[in-house]
N, C-alpha and C positions, 0 to 999 in steps of 0.2 A: 807570825801570820799563818793561818791554816791554808794548806795547799788546796786550791779549789777542786782538784780532781778527786779529792776524798769526800766531798760534801754531798754527793748525790742523794744518799739514802740514810746516812746516820747522823748528820749534823743537826737537823731540826728536832729538838726535844719534843715538840708537839706531836711528831709522828709516833712517839712511844707512849702517849698518855693512856692508850687503851690497856697497857700493861698494868696500870694501877689497880685494875678491877679483875685480874685473872686469878683463878684458883690454882691449886698446886699442879693439877694435871695439865692445865693450859700452859702454865709456866714451864713445865717439863717439856712440852712440845716446842715452845719457843727456843729452848736451848738445843734440843735434839735437831731441829730442822736446820740449824746453822752448822752442824758437823759436816766437814767436807766428805767424809766417807759415807755418811748417810745419803748425802746428795748424789754421790756416785752410785750407790745402790738403787736409788730411785730411777736414775737414768738407765742403769743396766737391766732393770726388770723388763724393759721393753724388748731387749735382745735375748734375755734368758728368763722368760716368765715362770719356768719350772722351779727356779731358785728364789723367786720373789718371797714366797712365804717363809722359807728358811731365813732369809735375810731379815725379814720383818721381825721374826721371833728373836733374833739376836739383839735387836734394838729394843725389845720389850713390847712390840706391837703384833696384832694379829695380821694386819695388812699394812703395806707401805702407804704412807700419805704424802701428798705433794708438798715438798718443802717450800715451794713458792707461796703457799697459803699460810698466813699468820693465824693466831688462835681465834680470831673473830670469824674466820671462814673455814678453817680446817676442823675436822672431827676425827682425830686419830683414834683407832680402835686399840686401846691398850690391853695388854694381857690382864686377866682378872686379878683381884686382890686388893684394890684400893679401898680404904675405909670410907672415902667420900662418895662411893657409888652405892645406891640403895637398890636392892633386888626386890622386885614385887611379884607376888604369886597369888593366884586365886585362893581365897580362904575357903577350905572345904567344909569347915564347921564354924561359921561366923557367929559371934554373939549378937545380941539385939542392937548394940551400939557400934557395930563393926564399921571400920573405915572402908569407904568405897573409892574405887579408882574413877576419878572424874577428870578426864583429859583436858577438857576445855576450861576447867576452873583452876588449873595450874597456872600461876602467873608467869608472864614473860614470853619471849619468843621461843617457840617450841620447834624442835627438829627431831625427826625419827630417822634412824639409820640402822642398817643391818651390817654388823661387823664381821660377817663370815661365820659367826657362831650363834648369834641371837639378835633380838631387836633391842636397841638402846634408845632412850629418850633423853634429850638434853633440853633444859629450859633456862634461857638466859634473860637477865635483865640487869640494868646498871648495878654493879657491885655484888651481884649474886649469880651463881651458876649451880643448878641442880642437875644431878646425873642419876638416871635410873636404868636398870636392866629389867625388861619385861619378860616374864615367863610365857611360854607357849600356852595359848588358851585364855590369857587374860583379856577381858573386854571392858569397855567403858561401862561404868555402873556396877560392876562386880565388887563384892566384898574382897578386900585385899589383905594379904599378910606381908610383913616386911622381913627382910633378912639383911643384917648389917655385919660388916667385918670390923675388927679392931676396936670394938667397944663404942661404935657410933651410937648416938642416942636416937631411939625411935620417936616418931611424932606422937603427940597426945592422942588418945583414942577419940575417934569422931572427927578428926581433922582430915581434910582432903590432902592427899600426898602433894607436898610442895606449896600448899596454900599459906602456911605459916612461915614466912621468910624472916630471917634476921634483918634488923634495921640496917639500911645502908649508912655508912659513915660519911658525914659531909666533907671530911678531909681524908686524904690518903694516909695510911699508916707509914711509919718509918721503914717497916719491912717492905712495903710496896714501893716506896721511893728507891730503896736499895736495889730491887729487881729492875726498875726502870733504868737506873744509872748503870747497872751491871750489863744489861743487854745493849745499851747504847755504846758503852765502852767496848764490849765484845765486837760489835759490828764495826766500830772504828778501827780496832786493831786488826781485824780480818781484812779490812780495806787497805791496810798498810799505814795508817796514821801513827804518828809518834805520840808518846805520852803527853807531851805539851799540847799537841793538837787535840787530843782527846779531852784534856782539861779545859781548853777554850770552848769546845763544843758543849761540855756538860755544865760548866760553871761561869763561862763568859770570859772575854779577853781582858776585861778590867781586873777581875780576880786573879787571873794568871799573871798579869803584869805586876801586880802588887805582891803576890805571895809565892811565885814559882822560884824555889831554891833547890839546890841539889839535895839537901837534907831536910827540906821543908815538909810540913804536914800535908799540903795540897798534893805535892808530887807523890808522897807515900800513899795518900788516899786513892789517887788515880791508879797507881801501880796495883794496889789491892783489888780494885774493881776489875782491872784487866785480868789479873790472875784468877779471881773468883769466876768471872765469865768463862774463861778457858776451861777451868776445872769442871764447871757445871755442864758445859757442852760436851766434854770428853768423858762423861760417865756420871758426873754428879747429878744430872737430871733424874737418874734412876731413883735416887732417894726421894725426890719430889713425887715421883709416880709410884712410890712404895714397891719398887722392883729390887730384886737381888743385884749386887754389883756384877759387873762384867766378869765372866769367867776368864781365867788366864788363857792367852792364845792370841787371837788376831788383834785384840784391842789393848793388850798389855803394854806394848811399846808405844802405841799411840797415846795412851793416857799419860805417859811420862814426858811427852813433848812439851816444851815451854810454850 
């Protein structure tokens, strides 16, 4: 039987359904915001604001973001370099069929934010997240040029930035389900739940009663999820955000903790 004091935030799987539609950067934030040292840095910035930017850079951010906010409400300002972020510039010599920047024709819920370096635009809709960096001087209706990193594909000429979205999938992918289960298992272990309690929360008490054995597949699966979540929280999230690994030093010993 699951100990009731563990149930407050991690037990209901429905609370994690939003994870099924997150992109890589949003998933990176979900793992980072759970790191105990990151949460301490967030609290310390109010006492030592001069050290806040340095702390943010260590985590791969321009600015520290509130770890109490999940990916639906948080907009962490990641250091540049992710291939999924499209950079938009005014086109100084546009052709006749130039793409124009049409803010209100970009589908989804749009949010503009300044990350301390420049203006960013995020457009969200179910199953899709579009991220742009807007160059200084770009205005609505201007011809626009694109810059991409890591071989990302430019949109077809004549299309409004963000107008041609990939079709949303009616069912979550196995990879998305893996992230949901990993985050739920991570929250459970951080709350002090046992592996058996984690299994009951993820897969149900009946499945655990039938298949929970010392060398069973279910126990091994839950153990892998817990280890995966811990590894992603303690530095693996940087791969999702396309950041370099932690430098040796402050986080080296932390990354080796079980």
